PDB file of N, CA, C and O in Angstrom:
ATOM      1  N   UNK A   1     -25.660  23.884  -3.260  1.00  0.00           N
ATOM      2  CA  UNK A   1     -25.135  23.502  -4.236  1.00  0.00           C
ATOM      3  C   UNK A   1     -24.188  22.653  -3.677  1.00  0.00           C
ATOM      4  O   UNK A   1     -24.446  21.457  -3.544  1.00  0.00           O
ATOM      5  N   UNK A   2     -23.094  23.136  -3.323  1.00  0.00           N
ATOM      6  CA  UNK A   2     -22.254  22.549  -2.703  1.00  0.00           C
ATOM      7  C   UNK A   2     -22.336  21.402  -1.833  1.00  0.00           C
ATOM      8  O   UNK A   2     -21.445  20.566  -1.682  1.00  0.00           O
ATOM      9  N   UNK A   3     -23.523  21.417  -1.241  1.00  0.00           N
ATOM     10  CA  UNK A   3     -23.870  20.264  -0.332  1.00  0.00           C
ATOM     11  C   UNK A   3     -24.666  19.116  -1.701  1.00  0.00           C
ATOM     12  O   UNK A   3     -24.889  17.978  -1.289  1.00  0.00           O
ATOM     13  N   UNK A   4     -24.933  19.300  -2.713  1.00  0.00           N
ATOM     14  CA  UNK A   4     -25.655  18.506  -3.279  1.00  0.00           C
ATOM     15  C   UNK A   4     -24.302  17.819  -4.408  1.00  0.00           C
ATOM     16  O   UNK A   4     -24.527  16.963  -5.263  1.00  0.00           O
ATOM     17  N   UNK A   5     -23.007  18.405  -4.152  1.00  0.00           N
ATOM     18  CA  UNK A   5     -22.355  18.077  -4.853  1.00  0.00           C
ATOM     19  C   UNK A   5     -21.632  17.093  -4.650  1.00  0.00           C
ATOM     20  O   UNK A   5     -21.145  16.200  -5.342  1.00  0.00           O
ATOM     21  N   UNK A   6     -21.629  17.514  -3.114  1.00  0.00           N
ATOM     22  CA  UNK A   6     -21.424  16.759  -1.946  1.00  0.00           C
ATOM     23  C   UNK A   6     -21.971  15.021  -1.977  1.00  0.00           C
ATOM     24  O   UNK A   6     -21.591  14.015  -2.575  1.00  0.00           O
ATOM     25  N   UNK A   7     -22.461  15.162  -1.529  1.00  0.00           N
ATOM     26  CA  UNK A   7     -23.812  14.211  -1.302  1.00  0.00           C
ATOM     27  C   UNK A   7     -23.793  13.443  -2.610  1.00  0.00           C
ATOM     28  O   UNK A   7     -23.746  12.213  -2.587  1.00  0.00           O
ATOM     29  N   UNK A   8     -23.832  14.213  -3.905  1.00  0.00           N
ATOM     30  CA  UNK A   8     -23.720  12.674  -5.491  1.00  0.00           C
ATOM     31  C   UNK A   8     -22.250  12.021  -5.503  1.00  0.00           C
ATOM     32  O   UNK A   8     -22.064  10.965  -6.108  1.00  0.00           O
ATOM     33  N   UNK A   9     -21.167  12.702  -4.793  1.00  0.00           N
ATOM     34  CA  UNK A   9     -19.888  11.733  -5.297  1.00  0.00           C
ATOM     35  C   UNK A   9     -19.780  10.507  -3.941  1.00  0.00           C
ATOM     36  O   UNK A   9     -19.428  10.652  -2.771  1.00  0.00           O
ATOM     37  N   UNK A  10     -20.120   9.628  -4.493  1.00  0.00           N
ATOM     38  CA  UNK A  10     -20.078   8.365  -3.653  1.00  0.00           C
ATOM     39  C   UNK A  10     -18.670   7.815  -3.763  1.00  0.00           C
ATOM     40  O   UNK A  10     -17.911   7.733  -4.728  1.00  0.00           O
ATOM     41  N   UNK A  11     -18.510   7.369  -2.150  1.00  0.00           N
ATOM     42  CA  UNK A  11     -16.976   6.545  -2.202  1.00  0.00           C
ATOM     43  C   UNK A  11     -17.223   4.710  -2.142  1.00  0.00           C
ATOM     44  O   UNK A  11     -17.919   4.053  -1.367  1.00  0.00           O
ATOM     45  N   UNK A  12     -16.618   4.402  -2.935  1.00  0.00           N
ATOM     46  CA  UNK A  12     -16.632   3.149  -3.163  1.00  0.00           C
ATOM     47  C   UNK A  12     -15.680   2.250  -2.016  1.00  0.00           C
ATOM     48  O   UNK A  12     -15.263   1.145  -2.363  1.00  0.00           O
ATOM     49  N   UNK A  13     -15.401   2.717  -0.811  1.00  0.00           N
ATOM     50  CA  UNK A  13     -14.749   2.168   0.740  1.00  0.00           C
ATOM     51  C   UNK A  13     -16.076   0.815   1.103  1.00  0.00           C
ATOM     52  O   UNK A  13     -17.198   0.890   1.603  1.00  0.00           O
ATOM     53  N   UNK A  14     -15.147  -0.506   0.492  1.00  0.00           N
ATOM     54  CA  UNK A  14     -15.942  -1.660   1.369  1.00  0.00           C
ATOM     55  C   UNK A  14     -15.069  -1.700   2.228  1.00  0.00           C
ATOM     56  O   UNK A  14     -14.065  -0.989   2.238  1.00  0.00           O
ATOM     57  N   UNK A  15     -15.516  -2.974   3.462  1.00  0.00           N
ATOM     58  CA  UNK A  15     -14.597  -3.671   4.234  1.00  0.00           C
ATOM     59  C   UNK A  15     -13.602  -4.398   4.281  1.00  0.00           C
ATOM     60  O   UNK A  15     -12.727  -4.631   5.115  1.00  0.00           O
ATOM     61  N   UNK A  16     -14.002  -4.947   2.615  1.00  0.00           N
ATOM     62  CA  UNK A  16     -12.882  -5.832   1.899  1.00  0.00           C
ATOM     63  C   UNK A  16     -11.922  -5.009   1.946  1.00  0.00           C
ATOM     64  O   UNK A  16     -11.107  -5.232   2.842  1.00  0.00           O
ATOM     65  N   UNK A  17     -11.619  -3.616   0.909  1.00  0.00           N
ATOM     66  CA  UNK A  17     -10.467  -2.828   1.102  1.00  0.00           C
ATOM     67  C   UNK A  17      -9.096  -3.779   2.036  1.00  0.00           C
ATOM     68  O   UNK A  17      -8.103  -4.366   1.608  1.00  0.00           O
ATOM     69  N   UNK A  18      -9.643  -3.569   3.495  1.00  0.00           N
ATOM     70  CA  UNK A  18      -8.939  -3.350   4.678  1.00  0.00           C
ATOM     71  C   UNK A  18      -7.749  -5.315   4.380  1.00  0.00           C
ATOM     72  O   UNK A  18      -6.631  -5.738   4.674  1.00  0.00           O
ATOM     73  N   UNK A  19      -8.707  -5.700   3.828  1.00  0.00           N
ATOM     74  CA  UNK A  19      -8.192  -7.633   3.399  1.00  0.00           C
ATOM     75  C   UNK A  19      -7.162  -6.963   2.711  1.00  0.00           C
ATOM     76  O   UNK A  19      -6.030  -6.962   3.194  1.00  0.00           O
ATOM     77  N   UNK A  20      -7.489  -6.191   1.269  1.00  0.00           N
ATOM     78  CA  UNK A  20      -6.365  -6.447   0.351  1.00  0.00           C
ATOM     79  C   UNK A  20      -5.148  -5.537   0.624  1.00  0.00           C
ATOM     80  O   UNK A  20      -4.144  -5.609  -0.085  1.00  0.00           O
ATOM     81  N   UNK A  21      -5.248  -4.700   1.636  1.00  0.00           N
ATOM     82  CA  UNK A  21      -4.030  -3.957   2.256  1.00  0.00           C
ATOM     83  C   UNK A  21      -3.195  -4.607   3.014  1.00  0.00           C
ATOM     84  O   UNK A  21      -1.976  -4.530   3.163  1.00  0.00           O
ATOM     85  N   UNK A  22      -4.390  -5.561   3.689  1.00  0.00           N
ATOM     86  CA  UNK A  22      -3.233  -6.409   4.459  1.00  0.00           C
ATOM     87  C   UNK A  22      -2.835  -7.762   4.024  1.00  0.00           C
ATOM     88  O   UNK A  22      -2.105  -8.446   4.743  1.00  0.00           O
ATOM     89  N   UNK A  23      -3.467  -8.375   2.381  1.00  0.00           N
ATOM     90  CA  UNK A  23      -2.734  -9.580   1.961  1.00  0.00           C
ATOM     91  C   UNK A  23      -1.796  -8.405   1.289  1.00  0.00           C
ATOM     92  O   UNK A  23      -0.777  -8.333   1.975  1.00  0.00           O
ATOM     93  N   UNK A  24      -1.760  -7.588   0.354  1.00  0.00           N
ATOM     94  CA  UNK A  24      -0.407  -6.854   0.217  1.00  0.00           C
ATOM     95  C   UNK A  24       0.906  -7.027   0.930  1.00  0.00           C
ATOM     96  O   UNK A  24       1.799  -7.855   0.755  1.00  0.00           O
ATOM     97  N   UNK A  25       0.781  -5.942   1.856  1.00  0.00           N
ATOM     98  CA  UNK A  25       1.378  -6.346   3.535  1.00  0.00           C
ATOM     99  C   UNK A  25       2.371  -7.825   3.587  1.00  0.00           C
ATOM    100  O   UNK A  25       3.599  -7.854   3.664  1.00  0.00           O
ATOM    101  N   UNK A  26       1.388  -9.059   3.515  1.00  0.00           N
ATOM    102  CA  UNK A  26       2.020 -10.085   4.203  1.00  0.00           C
ATOM    103  C   UNK A  26       2.741 -10.382   2.431  1.00  0.00           C
ATOM    104  O   UNK A  26       3.948 -10.615   2.364  1.00  0.00           O
ATOM    105  N   UNK A  27       2.169 -10.357   1.537  1.00  0.00           N
ATOM    106  CA  UNK A  27       2.917 -10.730   0.191  1.00  0.00           C
ATOM    107  C   UNK A  27       4.459 -10.142   0.241  1.00  0.00           C
ATOM    108  O   UNK A  27       5.484 -10.772  -0.020  1.00  0.00           O
ATOM    109  N   UNK A  28       4.336  -8.649   0.680  1.00  0.00           N
ATOM    110  CA  UNK A  28       5.734  -7.599  -0.192  1.00  0.00           C
ATOM    111  C   UNK A  28       6.694  -8.450   1.453  1.00  0.00           C
ATOM    112  O   UNK A  28       7.835  -8.863   1.245  1.00  0.00           O
ATOM    113  N   UNK A  29       6.144  -8.590   2.783  1.00  0.00           N
ATOM    114  CA  UNK A  29       7.018  -9.563   3.781  1.00  0.00           C
ATOM    115  C   UNK A  29       7.921 -10.906   3.131  1.00  0.00           C
ATOM    116  O   UNK A  29       9.118 -11.187   3.086  1.00  0.00           O
ATOM    117  N   UNK A  30       6.879 -11.442   2.746  1.00  0.00           N
ATOM    118  CA  UNK A  30       7.520 -13.141   1.448  1.00  0.00           C
ATOM    119  C   UNK A  30       8.395 -12.537   0.682  1.00  0.00           C
ATOM    120  O   UNK A  30       9.599 -12.730   0.851  1.00  0.00           O
ATOM    121  N   UNK A  31       8.137 -12.089   0.159  1.00  0.00           N
ATOM    122  CA  UNK A  31       8.726 -11.917  -0.842  1.00  0.00           C
ATOM    123  C   UNK A  31      10.263 -10.812  -0.407  1.00  0.00           C
ATOM    124  O   UNK A  31      11.279 -10.721  -1.096  1.00  0.00           O
ATOM    125  N   UNK A  32       9.990 -10.103   0.897  1.00  0.00           N
ATOM    126  CA  UNK A  32      11.428  -9.563   1.525  1.00  0.00           C
ATOM    127  C   UNK A  32      12.189 -10.771   1.794  1.00  0.00           C
ATOM    128  O   UNK A  32      13.243 -11.073   1.235  1.00  0.00           O
ATOM    129  N   UNK A  33      11.513 -11.523   2.797  1.00  0.00           N
ATOM    130  CA  UNK A  33      11.969 -12.779   3.357  1.00  0.00           C
ATOM    131  C   UNK A  33      12.800 -13.489   2.390  1.00  0.00           C
ATOM    132  O   UNK A  33      13.876 -13.992   2.714  1.00  0.00           O
ATOM    133  N   UNK A  34      12.217 -13.552   0.950  1.00  0.00           N
ATOM    134  CA  UNK A  34      13.286 -14.392  -0.072  1.00  0.00           C
ATOM    135  C   UNK A  34      14.265 -13.646  -0.067  1.00  0.00           C
ATOM    136  O   UNK A  34      15.167 -13.923   0.724  1.00  0.00           O
ATOM    137  N   UNK A  35      14.376 -12.713  -0.756  1.00  0.00           N
ATOM    138  CA  UNK A  35      15.360 -11.673  -0.987  1.00  0.00           C
ATOM    139  C   UNK A  35      16.779 -11.914  -0.228  1.00  0.00           C
ATOM    140  O   UNK A  35      17.897 -12.165  -0.679  1.00  0.00           O
ATOM    141  N   UNK A  36      16.232 -11.716   1.289  1.00  0.00           N
ATOM    142  CA  UNK A  36      17.045 -12.150   2.471  1.00  0.00           C
ATOM    143  C   UNK A  36      17.817 -13.283   2.743  1.00  0.00           C
ATOM    144  O   UNK A  36      18.813 -13.402   3.457  1.00  0.00           O
ATOM    145  N   UNK A  37      17.030 -14.330   1.871  1.00  0.00           N
ATOM    146  CA  UNK A  37      17.686 -15.572   2.415  1.00  0.00           C
ATOM    147  C   UNK A  37      18.471 -16.330   2.071  1.00  0.00           C
ATOM    148  O   UNK A  37      17.864 -17.177   1.415  1.00  0.00           O
ATOM    149  N   UNK A  38      19.336 -16.525   2.106  1.00  0.00           N
ATOM    150  CA  UNK A  38      20.564 -17.094   1.488  1.00  0.00           C
ATOM    151  C   UNK A  38      20.599 -18.465   0.748  1.00  0.00           C
ATOM    152  O   UNK A  38      21.545 -18.831   0.050  1.00  0.00           O
ATOM    153  N   UNK A  39      19.151 -19.380   1.041  1.00  0.00           N
ATOM    154  CA  UNK A  39      19.001 -20.438   0.146  1.00  0.00           C
ATOM    155  C   UNK A  39      17.761 -19.599  -0.891  1.00  0.00           C
ATOM    156  O   UNK A  39      16.729 -19.694  -0.228  1.00  0.00           O
ATOM    157  N   UNK A  40      17.598 -19.221  -1.541  1.00  0.00           N
ATOM    158  CA  UNK A  40      16.330 -18.524  -2.208  1.00  0.00           C
ATOM    159  C   UNK A  40      15.451 -19.963  -3.126  1.00  0.00           C
ATOM    160  O   UNK A  40      15.965 -20.949  -3.655  1.00  0.00           O
ATOM    161  N   UNK A  41      14.536 -19.716  -3.063  1.00  0.00           N
ATOM    162  CA  UNK A  41      13.748 -20.574  -4.025  1.00  0.00           C
ATOM    163  C   UNK A  41      12.939 -19.205  -5.005  1.00  0.00           C
ATOM    164  O   UNK A  41      12.016 -18.468  -4.660  1.00  0.00           O
ATOM    165  N   UNK A  42      13.560 -19.241  -6.052  1.00  0.00           N
ATOM    166  CA  UNK A  42      13.390 -18.632  -7.344  1.00  0.00           C
ATOM    167  C   UNK A  42      11.918 -18.845  -7.858  1.00  0.00           C
ATOM    168  O   UNK A  42      11.482 -17.930  -8.556  1.00  0.00           O
ATOM    169  N   UNK A  43      11.052 -19.957  -7.611  1.00  0.00           N
ATOM    170  CA  UNK A  43       9.874 -19.973  -7.910  1.00  0.00           C
ATOM    171  C   UNK A  43       9.206 -19.282  -7.246  1.00  0.00           C
ATOM    172  O   UNK A  43       8.242 -18.712  -7.756  1.00  0.00           O
ATOM    173  N   UNK A  44       9.541 -19.111  -5.800  1.00  0.00           N
ATOM    174  CA  UNK A  44       8.751 -18.654  -4.879  1.00  0.00           C
ATOM    175  C   UNK A  44       8.581 -17.135  -5.047  1.00  0.00           C
ATOM    176  O   UNK A  44       7.563 -16.511  -4.747  1.00  0.00           O
ATOM    177  N   UNK A  45       9.906 -16.531  -5.657  1.00  0.00           N
ATOM    178  CA  UNK A  45      10.480 -15.616  -5.499  1.00  0.00           C
ATOM    179  C   UNK A  45       9.958 -14.510  -6.868  1.00  0.00           C
ATOM    180  O   UNK A  45       9.823 -13.287  -6.844  1.00  0.00           O
ATOM    181  N   UNK A  46       9.792 -15.266  -7.749  1.00  0.00           N
ATOM    182  CA  UNK A  46       8.854 -14.897  -9.029  1.00  0.00           C
ATOM    183  C   UNK A  46       7.508 -14.618  -8.977  1.00  0.00           C
ATOM    184  O   UNK A  46       6.948 -13.757  -9.655  1.00  0.00           O
ATOM    185  N   UNK A  47       6.889 -15.485  -8.018  1.00  0.00           N
ATOM    186  CA  UNK A  47       5.216 -16.071  -8.040  1.00  0.00           C
ATOM    187  C   UNK A  47       5.237 -14.456  -6.934  1.00  0.00           C
ATOM    188  O   UNK A  47       4.698 -13.489  -7.473  1.00  0.00           O
ATOM    189  N   UNK A  48       5.862 -14.203  -5.404  1.00  0.00           N
ATOM    190  CA  UNK A  48       5.625 -13.374  -4.974  1.00  0.00           C
ATOM    191  C   UNK A  48       6.073 -11.903  -5.205  1.00  0.00           C
ATOM    192  O   UNK A  48       5.975 -10.925  -4.464  1.00  0.00           O
ATOM    193  N   UNK A  49       6.561 -12.028  -6.376  1.00  0.00           N
ATOM    194  CA  UNK A  49       6.611 -10.834  -7.041  1.00  0.00           C
ATOM    195  C   UNK A  49       5.601 -10.375  -7.987  1.00  0.00           C
ATOM    196  O   UNK A  49       5.313  -9.180  -7.911  1.00  0.00           O
ATOM    197  N   UNK A  50       5.022 -11.065  -8.838  1.00  0.00           N
ATOM    198  CA  UNK A  50       4.127 -11.046  -9.603  1.00  0.00           C
ATOM    199  C   UNK A  50       2.752 -10.580  -8.481  1.00  0.00           C
ATOM    200  O   UNK A  50       1.899  -9.705  -8.629  1.00  0.00           O
ATOM    201  N   UNK A  51       2.930 -11.380  -7.556  1.00  0.00           N
ATOM    202  CA  UNK A  51       1.541 -10.920  -7.059  1.00  0.00           C
ATOM    203  C   UNK A  51       1.471  -9.667  -6.539  1.00  0.00           C
ATOM    204  O   UNK A  51       0.487  -8.930  -6.607  1.00  0.00           O
ATOM    205  N   UNK A  52       2.816  -9.350  -5.869  1.00  0.00           N
ATOM    206  CA  UNK A  52       3.023  -8.105  -5.284  1.00  0.00           C
ATOM    207  C   UNK A  52       2.843  -6.968  -6.168  1.00  0.00           C
ATOM    208  O   UNK A  52       2.464  -5.882  -5.729  1.00  0.00           O
ATOM    209  N   UNK A  53       3.080  -7.155  -7.309  1.00  0.00           N
ATOM    210  CA  UNK A  53       2.820  -6.126  -8.303  1.00  0.00           C
ATOM    211  C   UNK A  53       1.420  -5.983  -8.647  1.00  0.00           C
ATOM    212  O   UNK A  53       0.974  -4.929  -9.099  1.00  0.00           O
ATOM    213  N   UNK A  54       0.642  -7.124  -8.423  1.00  0.00           N
ATOM    214  CA  UNK A  54      -0.276  -7.287  -9.045  1.00  0.00           C
ATOM    215  C   UNK A  54      -1.384  -6.579  -8.018  1.00  0.00           C
ATOM    216  O   UNK A  54      -2.375  -5.972  -8.426  1.00  0.00           O
ATOM    217  N   UNK A  55      -1.090  -6.736  -6.813  1.00  0.00           N
ATOM    218  CA  UNK A  55      -1.861  -6.447  -5.672  1.00  0.00           C
ATOM    219  C   UNK A  55      -1.843  -4.723  -5.090  1.00  0.00           C
ATOM    220  O   UNK A  55      -2.729  -3.983  -4.662  1.00  0.00           O
ATOM    221  N   UNK A  56       0.050  -4.506  -5.396  1.00  0.00           N
ATOM    222  CA  UNK A  56       0.180  -2.662  -5.197  1.00  0.00           C
ATOM    223  C   UNK A  56      -0.501  -2.383  -6.289  1.00  0.00           C
ATOM    224  O   UNK A  56      -1.267  -1.439  -6.098  1.00  0.00           O
ATOM    225  N   UNK A  57      -0.546  -2.919  -7.611  1.00  0.00           N
ATOM    226  CA  UNK A  57      -1.958  -2.165  -8.745  1.00  0.00           C
ATOM    227  C   UNK A  57      -2.837  -1.874  -8.422  1.00  0.00           C
ATOM    228  O   UNK A  57      -3.215  -0.715  -8.595  1.00  0.00           O
ATOM    229  N   UNK A  58      -3.652  -2.885  -7.738  1.00  0.00           N
ATOM    230  CA  UNK A  58      -4.936  -2.938  -7.370  1.00  0.00           C
ATOM    231  C   UNK A  58      -4.960  -2.124  -6.133  1.00  0.00           C
ATOM    232  O   UNK A  58      -6.046  -1.546  -6.136  1.00  0.00           O
ATOM    233  N   UNK A  59      -4.291  -1.803  -5.086  1.00  0.00           N
ATOM    234  CA  UNK A  59      -4.486  -0.984  -3.867  1.00  0.00           C
ATOM    235  C   UNK A  59      -4.189   0.396  -4.574  1.00  0.00           C
ATOM    236  O   UNK A  59      -4.796   1.354  -4.095  1.00  0.00           O
ATOM    237  N   UNK A  60      -3.477   0.609  -5.479  1.00  0.00           N
ATOM    238  CA  UNK A  60      -3.713   1.909  -5.988  1.00  0.00           C
ATOM    239  C   UNK A  60      -4.940   2.372  -6.476  1.00  0.00           C
ATOM    240  O   UNK A  60      -5.460   3.384  -6.007  1.00  0.00           O
ATOM    241  N   UNK A  61      -5.586   1.544  -7.618  1.00  0.00           N
ATOM    242  CA  UNK A  61      -6.394   1.974  -8.178  1.00  0.00           C
ATOM    243  C   UNK A  61      -7.642   2.012  -7.103  1.00  0.00           C
ATOM    244  O   UNK A  61      -8.512   2.880  -7.179  1.00  0.00           O
ATOM    245  N   UNK A  62      -7.645   0.901  -6.011  1.00  0.00           N
ATOM    246  CA  UNK A  62      -8.435   1.448  -4.759  1.00  0.00           C
ATOM    247  C   UNK A  62      -8.693   2.173  -4.147  1.00  0.00           C
ATOM    248  O   UNK A  62      -9.814   2.383  -3.684  1.00  0.00           O
ATOM    249  N   UNK A  63      -7.278   3.031  -3.892  1.00  0.00           N
ATOM    250  CA  UNK A  63      -7.411   3.868  -3.261  1.00  0.00           C
ATOM    251  C   UNK A  63      -7.552   5.406  -3.766  1.00  0.00           C
ATOM    252  O   UNK A  63      -7.866   6.453  -3.200  1.00  0.00           O
ATOM    253  N   UNK A  64      -7.204   5.086  -4.997  1.00  0.00           N
ATOM    254  CA  UNK A  64      -8.068   6.463  -5.826  1.00  0.00           C
ATOM    255  C   UNK A  64      -9.917   6.572  -5.724  1.00  0.00           C
ATOM    256  O   UNK A  64     -10.612   7.582  -5.612  1.00  0.00           O
ATOM    257  N   UNK A  65     -10.369   4.968  -5.822  1.00  0.00           N
ATOM    258  CA  UNK A  65     -11.761   5.358  -5.760  1.00  0.00           C
ATOM    259  C   UNK A  65     -11.923   6.217  -4.412  1.00  0.00           C
ATOM    260  O   UNK A  65     -12.475   7.312  -4.518  1.00  0.00           O
ATOM    261  N   UNK A  66     -11.513   5.825  -3.253  1.00  0.00           N
ATOM    262  CA  UNK A  66     -12.100   6.640  -1.916  1.00  0.00           C
ATOM    263  C   UNK A  66     -12.244   7.969  -1.792  1.00  0.00           C
ATOM    264  O   UNK A  66     -12.691   8.446  -0.749  1.00  0.00           O
TER     265      UNK A  66
END
Protein backbone atom coordinates (compact mmCIF):
# COMPACT_ATOMS: atom_id res chain seq x y z
CA UNK A 1 0.00 0.00 0.00
CA UNK A 2 2.79 2.42 0.88
CA UNK A 3 4.61 1.61 -2.36
CA UNK A 4 1.47 2.21 -4.37
CA UNK A 5 1.12 5.69 -2.87
CA UNK A 6 4.76 6.47 -3.60
CA UNK A 7 4.37 5.36 -7.20
CA UNK A 8 1.19 7.40 -7.59
CA UNK A 9 2.81 10.67 -6.53
CA UNK A 10 4.59 12.08 -9.52
CA UNK A 11 7.24 14.76 -9.49
CA UNK A 12 6.90 17.72 -11.81
CA UNK A 13 10.67 18.24 -11.96
CA UNK A 14 12.03 18.87 -15.44
CA UNK A 15 15.41 19.91 -16.77
CA UNK A 16 14.07 23.39 -17.47
CA UNK A 17 13.71 24.02 -13.72
CA UNK A 18 17.46 24.49 -13.36
CA UNK A 19 17.40 27.20 -16.04
CA UNK A 20 14.62 29.04 -14.24
CA UNK A 21 16.66 29.03 -11.03
CA UNK A 22 19.74 30.30 -12.89
CA UNK A 23 17.73 33.08 -14.57
CA UNK A 24 16.38 34.10 -11.16
CA UNK A 25 19.91 34.29 -9.80
CA UNK A 26 21.08 36.39 -12.77
CA UNK A 27 18.16 38.79 -12.37
CA UNK A 28 18.88 39.12 -8.63
CA UNK A 29 22.52 39.94 -9.36
CA UNK A 30 21.44 42.62 -11.85
CA UNK A 31 19.04 44.21 -9.36
CA UNK A 32 21.70 44.24 -6.64
CA UNK A 33 24.21 45.81 -9.03
CA UNK A 34 21.68 48.55 -9.88
CA UNK A 35 21.03 49.21 -6.19
CA UNK A 36 24.70 49.67 -5.26
CA UNK A 37 25.55 51.68 -8.37
CA UNK A 38 26.04 55.41 -7.74
CA UNK A 39 24.38 56.19 -11.08
CA UNK A 40 21.09 54.27 -11.01
CA UNK A 41 18.90 53.58 -13.98
CA UNK A 42 15.47 53.70 -12.37
CA UNK A 43 13.73 52.05 -15.32
CA UNK A 44 16.16 49.12 -15.27
CA UNK A 45 15.86 48.88 -11.49
CA UNK A 46 12.05 48.77 -11.62
CA UNK A 47 11.98 46.33 -14.54
CA UNK A 48 14.52 44.05 -12.87
CA UNK A 49 12.68 44.15 -9.55
CA UNK A 50 9.39 43.19 -11.17
CA UNK A 51 11.09 40.41 -13.15
CA UNK A 52 12.79 39.15 -9.99
CA UNK A 53 9.50 39.08 -8.07
CA UNK A 54 7.79 37.15 -10.88
CA UNK A 55 10.62 34.64 -11.16
CA UNK A 56 10.88 34.24 -7.37
CA UNK A 57 7.13 33.53 -7.19
CA UNK A 58 7.49 31.07 -10.06
CA UNK A 59 10.41 29.37 -8.25
CA UNK A 60 8.37 28.93 -5.08
CA UNK A 61 5.49 27.31 -6.96
CA UNK A 62 7.89 25.21 -9.02
CA UNK A 63 9.76 23.91 -5.96
CA UNK A 64 6.49 23.09 -4.16
CA UNK A 65 5.67 20.74 -7.06
CA UNK A 66 8.85 18.74 -6.65
